[in-house]
PyMOL Python script that loads the backbone (N, CA, C, O; Angstrom):
from pymol import cmd

cmd.read_pdbstr("""\
ATOM      1  N   MET A   1      77.399 -30.355   5.685  1.00  0.00           N
ATOM      2  CA  MET A   1      77.191 -30.950   4.363  1.00  0.00           C
ATOM      3  C   MET A   1      75.954 -31.851   4.405  1.00  0.00           C
ATOM      4  O   MET A   1      75.753 -32.617   5.347  1.00  0.00           O
ATOM      5  N   THR A   2      75.167 -31.740   3.400  1.00  0.00           N
ATOM      6  CA  THR A   2      73.942 -32.527   3.309  1.00  0.00           C
ATOM      7  C   THR A   2      74.231 -33.933   2.779  1.00  0.00           C
ATOM      8  O   THR A   2      75.080 -34.096   1.903  1.00  0.00           O
ATOM      9  N   PRO A   3      73.543 -34.942   3.295  1.00  0.00           N
ATOM     10  CA  PRO A   3      73.794 -36.307   2.804  1.00  0.00           C
ATOM     11  C   PRO A   3      73.326 -36.508   1.360  1.00  0.00           C
ATOM     12  O   PRO A   3      73.686 -37.499   0.726  1.00  0.00           O
ATOM     13  N   PHE A   4      72.536 -35.582   0.846  1.00  0.00           N
ATOM     14  CA  PHE A   4      72.017 -35.720  -0.507  1.00  0.00           C
ATOM     15  C   PHE A   4      72.912 -35.079  -1.556  1.00  0.00           C
ATOM     16  O   PHE A   4      72.646 -35.198  -2.752  1.00  0.00           O
ATOM     17  N   LYS A   5      73.962 -34.406  -1.128  1.00  0.00           N
ATOM     18  CA  LYS A   5      74.866 -33.733  -2.059  1.00  0.00           C
ATOM     19  C   LYS A   5      75.510 -34.739  -3.015  1.00  0.00           C
ATOM     20  O   LYS A   5      75.675 -34.443  -4.199  1.00  0.00           O
ATOM     21  N   ASP A   6      75.875 -35.920  -2.517  1.00  0.00           N
ATOM     22  CA  ASP A   6      76.527 -36.935  -3.355  1.00  0.00           C
ATOM     23  C   ASP A   6      75.557 -37.585  -4.337  1.00  0.00           C
ATOM     24  O   ASP A   6      75.962 -38.018  -5.415  1.00  0.00           O
ATOM     25  N   ILE A   7      74.285 -37.653  -3.970  1.00  0.00           N
ATOM     26  CA  ILE A   7      73.288 -38.272  -4.851  1.00  0.00           C
ATOM     27  C   ILE A   7      73.005 -37.386  -6.048  1.00  0.00           C
ATOM     28  O   ILE A   7      72.772 -37.880  -7.151  1.00  0.00           O
ATOM     29  N   GLY A   8      73.024 -36.092  -5.838  1.00  0.00           N
ATOM     30  CA  GLY A   8      72.737 -35.161  -6.923  1.00  0.00           C
ATOM     31  C   GLY A   8      71.267 -35.185  -7.282  1.00  0.00           C
ATOM     32  O   GLY A   8      70.408 -35.290  -6.406  1.00  0.00           O
ATOM     33  N   ASN A   9      70.977 -35.090  -8.558  1.00  0.00           N
ATOM     34  CA  ASN A   9      69.578 -35.049  -8.993  1.00  0.00           C
ATOM     35  C   ASN A   9      69.102 -36.385  -9.575  1.00  0.00           C
ATOM     36  O   ASN A   9      68.186 -36.418 -10.396  1.00  0.00           O
ATOM     37  N   VAL A  10      69.724 -37.470  -9.149  1.00  0.00           N
ATOM     38  CA  VAL A  10      69.335 -38.807  -9.602  1.00  0.00           C
ATOM     39  C   VAL A  10      68.226 -39.352  -8.687  1.00  0.00           C
ATOM     40  O   VAL A  10      68.398 -39.375  -7.468  1.00  0.00           O
ATOM     41  N   PRO A  11      67.105 -39.784  -9.247  1.00  0.00           N
ATOM     42  CA  PRO A  11      66.039 -40.357  -8.411  1.00  0.00           C
ATOM     43  C   PRO A  11      66.532 -41.598  -7.652  1.00  0.00           C
ATOM     44  O   PRO A  11      67.391 -42.338  -8.132  1.00  0.00           O
ATOM     45  N   PHE A  12      65.964 -41.805  -6.449  1.00  0.00           N
ATOM     46  CA  PHE A  12      66.363 -42.926  -5.606  1.00  0.00           C
ATOM     47  C   PHE A  12      65.152 -43.482  -4.888  1.00  0.00           C
ATOM     48  O   PHE A  12      64.098 -42.848  -4.846  1.00  0.00           O
ATOM     49  N   ASP A  13      65.307 -44.679  -4.318  1.00  0.00           N
ATOM     50  CA  ASP A  13      64.193 -45.302  -3.599  1.00  0.00           C
ATOM     51  C   ASP A  13      64.489 -45.324  -2.092  1.00  0.00           C
ATOM     52  O   ASP A  13      65.515 -44.815  -1.641  1.00  0.00           O
ATOM     53  N   VAL A  14      63.579 -45.917  -1.331  1.00  0.00           N
ATOM     54  CA  VAL A  14      63.730 -45.925   0.126  1.00  0.00           C
ATOM     55  C   VAL A  14      64.951 -46.721   0.576  1.00  0.00           C
ATOM     56  O   VAL A  14      65.458 -46.486   1.673  1.00  0.00           O
ATOM     57  N   ASN A  15      65.430 -47.642  -0.230  1.00  0.00           N
ATOM     58  CA  ASN A  15      66.643 -48.385   0.132  1.00  0.00           C
ATOM     59  C   ASN A  15      67.847 -47.456   0.247  1.00  0.00           C
ATOM     60  O   ASN A  15      68.710 -47.656   1.102  1.00  0.00           O
ATOM     61  N   VAL A  16      67.902 -46.456  -0.600  1.00  0.00           N
ATOM     62  CA  VAL A  16      68.991 -45.481  -0.530  1.00  0.00           C
ATOM     63  C   VAL A  16      68.855 -44.661   0.749  1.00  0.00           C
ATOM     64  O   VAL A  16      69.850 -44.371   1.413  1.00  0.00           O
ATOM     65  N   LEU A  17      67.620 -44.287   1.096  1.00  0.00           N
ATOM     66  CA  LEU A  17      67.402 -43.574   2.355  1.00  0.00           C
ATOM     67  C   LEU A  17      67.848 -44.421   3.543  1.00  0.00           C
ATOM     68  O   LEU A  17      68.408 -43.900   4.507  1.00  0.00           O
ATOM     69  N   SER A  18      67.599 -45.720   3.472  1.00  0.00           N
ATOM     70  CA  SER A  18      68.032 -46.626   4.549  1.00  0.00           C
ATOM     71  C   SER A  18      69.543 -46.628   4.701  1.00  0.00           C
ATOM     72  O   SER A  18      70.057 -46.719   5.816  1.00  0.00           O
ATOM     73  N   SER A  19      70.255 -46.528   3.593  1.00  0.00           N
ATOM     74  CA  SER A  19      71.719 -46.505   3.678  1.00  0.00           C
ATOM     75  C   SER A  19      72.231 -45.152   4.164  1.00  0.00           C
ATOM     76  O   SER A  19      73.287 -45.086   4.792  1.00  0.00           O
ATOM     77  N   ILE A  20      71.500 -44.074   3.884  1.00  0.00           N
ATOM     78  CA  ILE A  20      71.897 -42.746   4.351  1.00  0.00           C
ATOM     79  C   ILE A  20      71.616 -42.590   5.844  1.00  0.00           C
ATOM     80  O   ILE A  20      72.402 -41.988   6.575  1.00  0.00           O
ATOM     81  N   PHE A  21      70.482 -43.141   6.286  1.00  0.00           N
ATOM     82  CA  PHE A  21      70.066 -43.056   7.685  1.00  0.00           C
ATOM     83  C   PHE A  21      69.955 -44.468   8.273  1.00  0.00           C
ATOM     84  O   PHE A  21      68.846 -44.939   8.527  1.00  0.00           O
ATOM     85  N   PRO A  22      71.088 -45.148   8.493  1.00  0.00           N
ATOM     86  CA  PRO A  22      71.064 -46.556   8.914  1.00  0.00           C
ATOM     87  C   PRO A  22      70.472 -46.785  10.311  1.00  0.00           C
ATOM     88  O   PRO A  22      70.004 -47.887  10.598  1.00  0.00           O
ATOM     89  N   ASN A  23      70.481 -45.788  11.171  1.00  0.00           N
ATOM     90  CA  ASN A  23      69.965 -45.958  12.526  1.00  0.00           C
ATOM     91  C   ASN A  23      68.473 -45.688  12.637  1.00  0.00           C
ATOM     92  O   ASN A  23      67.896 -45.818  13.717  1.00  0.00           O
ATOM     93  N   ASN A  24      67.849 -45.316  11.534  1.00  0.00           N
ATOM     94  CA  ASN A  24      66.427 -45.009  11.549  1.00  0.00           C
ATOM     95  C   ASN A  24      65.633 -46.268  11.231  1.00  0.00           C
ATOM     96  O   ASN A  24      65.748 -46.815  10.134  1.00  0.00           O
ATOM     97  N   LYS A  25      64.830 -46.731  12.180  1.00  0.00           N
ATOM     98  CA  LYS A  25      64.065 -47.964  11.993  1.00  0.00           C
ATOM     99  C   LYS A  25      62.807 -47.761  11.170  1.00  0.00           C
ATOM    100  O   LYS A  25      62.313 -48.708  10.558  1.00  0.00           O
ATOM    101  N   HIS A  26      62.279 -46.545  11.144  1.00  0.00           N
ATOM    102  CA  HIS A  26      61.034 -46.253  10.432  1.00  0.00           C
ATOM    103  C   HIS A  26      61.349 -45.356   9.232  1.00  0.00           C
ATOM    104  O   HIS A  26      61.094 -44.152   9.260  1.00  0.00           O
ATOM    105  N   ILE A  27      61.901 -45.955   8.190  1.00  0.00           N
ATOM    106  CA  ILE A  27      62.409 -45.190   7.058  1.00  0.00           C
ATOM    107  C   ILE A  27      61.290 -44.497   6.281  1.00  0.00           C
ATOM    108  O   ILE A  27      61.506 -43.415   5.735  1.00  0.00           O
ATOM    109  N   ASN A  28      60.105 -45.095   6.221  1.00  0.00           N
ATOM    110  CA  ASN A  28      59.009 -44.432   5.507  1.00  0.00           C
ATOM    111  C   ASN A  28      58.573 -43.165   6.228  1.00  0.00           C
ATOM    112  O   ASN A  28      58.233 -42.171   5.588  1.00  0.00           O
ATOM    113  N   GLU A  29      58.581 -43.195   7.554  1.00  0.00           N
ATOM    114  CA  GLU A  29      58.272 -41.985   8.321  1.00  0.00           C
ATOM    115  C   GLU A  29      59.355 -40.932   8.114  1.00  0.00           C
ATOM    116  O   GLU A  29      59.056 -39.742   8.011  1.00  0.00           O
ATOM    117  N   LYS A  30      60.606 -41.366   8.054  1.00  0.00           N
ATOM    118  CA  LYS A  30      61.715 -40.446   7.800  1.00  0.00           C
ATOM    119  C   LYS A  30      61.555 -39.809   6.425  1.00  0.00           C
ATOM    120  O   LYS A  30      61.801 -38.614   6.262  1.00  0.00           O
ATOM    121  N   ALA A  31      61.145 -40.603   5.433  1.00  0.00           N
ATOM    122  CA  ALA A  31      60.936 -40.083   4.080  1.00  0.00           C
ATOM    123  C   ALA A  31      59.840 -39.019   4.083  1.00  0.00           C
ATOM    124  O   ALA A  31      59.986 -37.977   3.446  1.00  0.00           O
ATOM    125  N   ARG A  32      58.748 -39.274   4.794  1.00  0.00           N
ATOM    126  CA  ARG A  32      57.662 -38.289   4.869  1.00  0.00           C
ATOM    127  C   ARG A  32      58.131 -37.008   5.559  1.00  0.00           C
ATOM    128  O   ARG A  32      57.764 -35.909   5.143  1.00  0.00           O
ATOM    129  N   ALA A  33      58.935 -37.144   6.602  1.00  0.00           N
ATOM    130  CA  ALA A  33      59.452 -35.968   7.311  1.00  0.00           C
ATOM    131  C   ALA A  33      60.385 -35.152   6.402  1.00  0.00           C
ATOM    132  O   ALA A  33      60.319 -33.923   6.378  1.00  0.00           O
ATOM    133  N   LEU A  34      61.241 -35.840   5.666  1.00  0.00           N
ATOM    134  CA  LEU A  34      62.140 -35.153   4.732  1.00  0.00           C
ATOM    135  C   LEU A  34      61.356 -34.464   3.626  1.00  0.00           C
ATOM    136  O   LEU A  34      61.720 -33.376   3.182  1.00  0.00           O
ATOM    137  N   GLU A  35      60.275 -35.105   3.183  1.00  0.00           N
ATOM    138  CA  GLU A  35      59.424 -34.522   2.148  1.00  0.00           C
ATOM    139  C   GLU A  35      58.725 -33.265   2.681  1.00  0.00           C
ATOM    140  O   GLU A  35      58.690 -32.237   2.005  1.00  0.00           O
ATOM    141  N   ARG A  36      58.174 -33.351   3.889  1.00  0.00           N
ATOM    142  CA  ARG A  36      57.511 -32.180   4.489  1.00  0.00           C
ATOM    143  C   ARG A  36      58.489 -31.023   4.688  1.00  0.00           C
ATOM    144  O   ARG A  36      58.113 -29.858   4.558  1.00  0.00           O
ATOM    145  N   ALA A  37      59.736 -31.345   5.000  1.00  0.00           N
ATOM    146  CA  ALA A  37      60.760 -30.318   5.212  1.00  0.00           C
ATOM    147  C   ALA A  37      61.283 -29.736   3.904  1.00  0.00           C
ATOM    148  O   ALA A  37      62.034 -28.760   3.919  1.00  0.00           O
ATOM    149  N   GLY A  38      60.896 -30.323   2.770  1.00  0.00           N
ATOM    150  CA  GLY A  38      61.342 -29.823   1.474  1.00  0.00           C
ATOM    151  C   GLY A  38      62.721 -30.291   1.070  1.00  0.00           C
ATOM    152  O   GLY A  38      63.318 -29.746   0.141  1.00  0.00           O
ATOM    153  N   ARG A  39      63.230 -31.294   1.758  1.00  0.00           N
ATOM    154  CA  ARG A  39      64.568 -31.798   1.441  1.00  0.00           C
ATOM    155  C   ARG A  39      64.554 -32.808   0.308  1.00  0.00           C
ATOM    156  O   ARG A  39      65.530 -32.921  -0.434  1.00  0.00           O
ATOM    157  N   ILE A  40      63.450 -33.549   0.165  1.00  0.00           N
ATOM    158  CA  ILE A  40      63.290 -34.483  -0.949  1.00  0.00           C
ATOM    159  C   ILE A  40      61.919 -34.247  -1.579  1.00  0.00           C
ATOM    160  O   ILE A  40      61.020 -33.680  -0.957  1.00  0.00           O
ATOM    161  N   VAL A  41      61.782 -34.693  -2.825  1.00  0.00           N
ATOM    162  CA  VAL A  41      60.528 -34.579  -3.571  1.00  0.00           C
ATOM    163  C   VAL A  41      60.073 -35.983  -3.920  1.00  0.00           C
ATOM    164  O   VAL A  41      60.849 -36.775  -4.456  1.00  0.00           O
ATOM    165  N   ARG A  42      58.820 -36.299  -3.621  1.00  0.00           N
ATOM    166  CA  ARG A  42      58.267 -37.622  -3.949  1.00  0.00           C
ATOM    167  C   ARG A  42      57.845 -37.624  -5.409  1.00  0.00           C
ATOM    168  O   ARG A  42      57.051 -36.785  -5.836  1.00  0.00           O
ATOM    169  N   LEU A  43      58.379 -38.569  -6.171  1.00  0.00           N
ATOM    170  CA  LEU A  43      58.026 -38.705  -7.578  1.00  0.00           C
ATOM    171  C   LEU A  43      56.851 -39.650  -7.764  1.00  0.00           C
ATOM    172  O   LEU A  43      55.930 -39.376  -8.534  1.00  0.00           O
ATOM    173  N   LYS A  44      56.895 -40.748  -7.061  1.00  0.00           N
ATOM    174  CA  LYS A  44      55.813 -41.726  -7.002  1.00  0.00           C
ATOM    175  C   LYS A  44      56.063 -42.549  -5.748  1.00  0.00           C
ATOM    176  O   LYS A  44      57.068 -42.347  -5.066  1.00  0.00           O
ATOM    177  N   LYS A  45      55.171 -43.466  -5.440  1.00  0.00           N
ATOM    178  CA  LYS A  45      55.304 -44.239  -4.215  1.00  0.00           C
ATOM    179  C   LYS A  45      56.670 -44.925  -4.148  1.00  0.00           C
ATOM    180  O   LYS A  45      57.009 -45.748  -4.999  1.00  0.00           O
ATOM    181  N   GLY A  46      57.441 -44.574  -3.127  1.00  0.00           N
ATOM    182  CA  GLY A  46      58.739 -45.202  -2.921  1.00  0.00           C
ATOM    183  C   GLY A  46      59.881 -44.640  -3.736  1.00  0.00           C
ATOM    184  O   GLY A  46      61.006 -45.122  -3.612  1.00  0.00           O
ATOM    185  N   MET A  47      59.634 -43.625  -4.575  1.00  0.00           N
ATOM    186  CA  MET A  47      60.699 -43.046  -5.391  1.00  0.00           C
ATOM    187  C   MET A  47      60.775 -41.544  -5.132  1.00  0.00           C
ATOM    188  O   MET A  47      59.768 -40.836  -5.165  1.00  0.00           O
ATOM    189  N   TYR A  48      61.991 -41.081  -4.874  1.00  0.00           N
ATOM    190  CA  TYR A  48      62.219 -39.698  -4.497  1.00  0.00           C
ATOM    191  C   TYR A  48      63.402 -39.127  -5.267  1.00  0.00           C
ATOM    192  O   TYR A  48      64.172 -39.852  -5.897  1.00  0.00           O
ATOM    193  N   VAL A  49      63.520 -37.807  -5.195  1.00  0.00           N
ATOM    194  CA  VAL A  49      64.693 -37.108  -5.712  1.00  0.00           C
ATOM    195  C   VAL A  49      65.017 -36.010  -4.704  1.00  0.00           C
ATOM    196  O   VAL A  49      64.111 -35.398  -4.137  1.00  0.00           O
ATOM    197  N   ALA A  50      66.297 -35.762  -4.483  1.00  0.00           N
ATOM    198  CA  ALA A  50      66.697 -34.691  -3.570  1.00  0.00           C
ATOM    199  C   ALA A  50      66.306 -33.357  -4.183  1.00  0.00           C
ATOM    200  O   ALA A  50      66.440 -33.158  -5.391  1.00  0.00           O
ATOM    201  N   SER A  51      65.824 -32.445  -3.352  1.00  0.00           N
ATOM    202  CA  SER A  51      65.404 -31.142  -3.861  1.00  0.00           C
ATOM    203  C   SER A  51      66.613 -30.352  -4.335  1.00  0.00           C
ATOM    204  O   SER A  51      67.739 -30.590  -3.898  1.00  0.00           O
ATOM    205  N   SER A  52      66.367 -29.417  -5.229  1.00  0.00           N
ATOM    206  CA  SER A  52      67.459 -28.599  -5.745  1.00  0.00           C
ATOM    207  C   SER A  52      68.059 -27.742  -4.628  1.00  0.00           C
ATOM    208  O   SER A  52      69.225 -27.355  -4.707  1.00  0.00           O
ATOM    209  N   MET A  53      67.283 -27.446  -3.601  1.00  0.00           N
ATOM    210  CA  MET A  53      67.787 -26.715  -2.437  1.00  0.00           C
ATOM    211  C   MET A  53      68.877 -27.531  -1.723  1.00  0.00           C
ATOM    212  O   MET A  53      69.849 -26.965  -1.223  1.00  0.00           O
ATOM    213  N   GLU A  54      68.714 -28.847  -1.680  1.00  0.00           N
ATOM    214  CA  GLU A  54      69.673 -29.725  -1.009  1.00  0.00           C
ATOM    215  C   GLU A  54      70.934 -29.958  -1.840  1.00  0.00           C
ATOM    216  O   GLU A  54      72.039 -29.992  -1.300  1.00  0.00           O
ATOM    217  N   THR A  55      70.769 -30.117  -3.133  1.00  0.00           N
ATOM    218  CA  THR A  55      71.901 -30.493  -3.978  1.00  0.00           C
ATOM    219  C   THR A  55      72.604 -29.316  -4.628  1.00  0.00           C
ATOM    220  O   THR A  55      73.778 -29.407  -4.985  1.00  0.00           O
ATOM    221  N   GLY A  56      71.892 -28.218  -4.781  1.00  0.00           N
ATOM    222  CA  GLY A  56      72.457 -27.082  -5.493  1.00  0.00           C
ATOM    223  C   GLY A  56      72.406 -27.263  -6.993  1.00  0.00           C
ATOM    224  O   GLY A  56      73.014 -26.495  -7.738  1.00  0.00           O
ATOM    225  N   ARG A  57      71.684 -28.274  -7.438  1.00  0.00           N
ATOM    226  CA  ARG A  57      71.543 -28.549  -8.877  1.00  0.00           C
ATOM    227  C   ARG A  57      70.068 -28.483  -9.268  1.00  0.00           C
ATOM    228  O   ARG A  57      69.188 -28.789  -8.463  1.00  0.00           O
ATOM    229  N   GLU A  58      69.815 -28.089 -10.486  1.00  0.00           N
ATOM    230  CA  GLU A  58      68.455 -28.050 -10.990  1.00  0.00           C
ATOM    231  C   GLU A  58      67.978 -29.473 -11.290  1.00  0.00           C
ATOM    232  O   GLU A  58      68.752 -30.304 -11.766  1.00  0.00           O
ATOM    233  N   LEU A  59      66.702 -29.748 -11.010  1.00  0.00           N
ATOM    234  CA  LEU A  59      66.158 -31.079 -11.287  1.00  0.00           C
ATOM    235  C   LEU A  59      66.063 -31.294 -12.792  1.00  0.00           C
ATOM    236  O   LEU A  59      65.694 -30.384 -13.534  1.00  0.00           O
ATOM    237  N   SER A  60      66.398 -32.497 -13.236  1.00  0.00           N
ATOM    238  CA  SER A  60      66.362 -32.851 -14.648  1.00  0.00           C
ATOM    239  C   SER A  60      65.053 -33.572 -14.953  1.00  0.00           C
ATOM    240  O   SER A  60      64.837 -34.698 -14.505  1.00  0.00           O
ATOM    241  N   LYS A  61      64.187 -32.920 -15.712  1.00  0.00           N
ATOM    242  CA  LYS A  61      62.905 -33.522 -16.071  1.00  0.00           C
ATOM    243  C   LYS A  61      63.106 -34.802 -16.878  1.00  0.00           C
ATOM    244  O   LYS A  61      62.362 -35.768 -16.709  1.00  0.00           O
ATOM    245  N   GLU A  62      64.094 -34.809 -17.739  1.00  0.00           N
ATOM    246  CA  GLU A  62      64.351 -35.977 -18.576  1.00  0.00           C
ATOM    247  C   GLU A  62      64.814 -37.175 -17.736  1.00  0.00           C
ATOM    248  O   GLU A  62      64.362 -38.301 -17.944  1.00  0.00           O
ATOM    249  N   LEU A  63      65.707 -36.920 -16.798  1.00  0.00           N
ATOM    250  CA  LEU A  63      66.214 -37.985 -15.929  1.00  0.00           C
ATOM    251  C   LEU A  63      65.103 -38.532 -15.040  1.00  0.00           C
ATOM    252  O   LEU A  63      65.004 -39.743 -14.838  1.00  0.00           O
ATOM    253  N   ILE A  64      64.275 -37.651 -14.515  1.00  0.00           N
ATOM    254  CA  ILE A  64      63.144 -38.069 -13.684  1.00  0.00           C
ATOM    255  C   ILE A  64      62.172 -38.906 -14.490  1.00  0.00           C
ATOM    256  O   ILE A  64      61.726 -39.957 -14.031  1.00  0.00           O
ATOM    257  N   ALA A  65      61.839 -38.448 -15.690  1.00  0.00           N
ATOM    258  CA  ALA A  65      60.900 -39.185 -16.550  1.00  0.00           C
ATOM    259  C   ALA A  65      61.453 -40.565 -16.891  1.00  0.00           C
ATOM    260  O   ALA A  65      60.702 -41.540 -16.930  1.00  0.00           O
ATOM    261  N   ASN A  66      62.753 -40.655 -17.138  1.00  0.00           N
ATOM    262  CA  ASN A  66      63.372 -41.937 -17.466  1.00  0.00           C
ATOM    263  C   ASN A  66      63.260 -42.921 -16.306  1.00  0.00           C
ATOM    264  O   ASN A  66      63.036 -44.111 -16.528  1.00  0.00           O
ATOM    265  N   HIS A  67      63.411 -42.445 -15.081  1.00  0.00           N
ATOM    266  CA  HIS A  67      63.296 -43.328 -13.911  1.00  0.00           C
ATOM    267  C   HIS A  67      61.862 -43.713 -13.603  1.00  0.00           C
ATOM    268  O   HIS A  67      61.600 -44.819 -13.131  1.00  0.00           O
ATOM    269  N   ILE A  68      60.938 -42.810 -13.868  1.00  0.00           N
ATOM    270  CA  ILE A  68      59.527 -43.109 -13.585  1.00  0.00           C
ATOM    271  C   ILE A  68      58.985 -44.105 -14.604  1.00  0.00           C
ATOM    272  O   ILE A  68      58.372 -45.105 -14.232  1.00  0.00           O
ATOM    273  N   TYR A  69      59.206 -43.836 -15.871  1.00  0.00           N
ATOM    274  CA  TYR A  69      58.594 -44.664 -16.908  1.00  0.00           C
ATOM    275  C   TYR A  69      59.499 -45.768 -17.400  1.00  0.00           C
ATOM    276  O   TYR A  69      59.009 -46.828 -17.790  1.00  0.00           O
ATOM    277  N   GLY A  70      60.794 -45.560 -17.395  1.00  0.00           N
ATOM    278  CA  GLY A  70      61.739 -46.582 -17.836  1.00  0.00           C
ATOM    279  C   GLY A  70      61.620 -46.869 -19.331  1.00  0.00           C
ATOM    280  O   GLY A  70      60.764 -46.302 -20.010  1.00  0.00           O
ATOM    281  N   PRO A  71      62.457 -47.727 -19.827  1.00  0.00           N
ATOM    282  CA  PRO A  71      62.389 -48.073 -21.254  1.00  0.00           C
ATOM    283  C   PRO A  71      61.135 -48.900 -21.558  1.00  0.00           C
ATOM    284  O   PRO A  71      60.658 -49.662 -20.717  1.00  0.00           O
ATOM    285  N   LEU A  72      60.630 -48.737 -22.742  1.00  0.00           N
ATOM    286  CA  LEU A  72      59.453 -49.488 -23.159  1.00  0.00           C
ATOM    287  C   LEU A  72      59.853 -50.912 -23.530  1.00  0.00           C
ATOM    288  O   LEU A  72      60.852 -51.105 -24.223  1.00  0.00           O
ATOM    289  N   PRO A  73      59.101 -51.903 -23.089  1.00  0.00           N
ATOM    290  CA  PRO A  73      59.412 -53.294 -23.451  1.00  0.00           C
ATOM    291  C   PRO A  73      59.041 -53.572 -24.908  1.00  0.00           C
ATOM    292  O   PRO A  73      58.044 -53.056 -25.412  1.00  0.00           O
ATOM    293  N   PHE A  74      59.841 -54.379 -25.568  1.00  0.00           N
ATOM    294  CA  PHE A  74      59.557 -54.730 -26.959  1.00  0.00           C
ATOM    295  C   PHE A  74      59.233 -56.179 -27.099  1.00  0.00           C
ATOM    296  O   PHE A  74      58.967 -56.647 -28.206  1.00  0.00           O
TER     297      PHE A  74
END
""", "prot")
cmd.dss("prot")
cmd.show_as("cartoon", "prot")
cmd.util.cbc("prot")
cmd.orient("prot")
């Protein structure tokens, strides 16, 4: 079972990776390795989403856009 199955297609940051891989001291290097392996997709610096190959779910463009841009301040 993949550790990203529970996350689904919700974007996450490196803190979530730290909780998934607690024994890894170099989490940014781990993120790059996971990205190169196609297990996660980098959305922007420090923000990722599990690939559809890992989760078995299609990526949601709307959910990704909401996490990248967030609500507009008024």
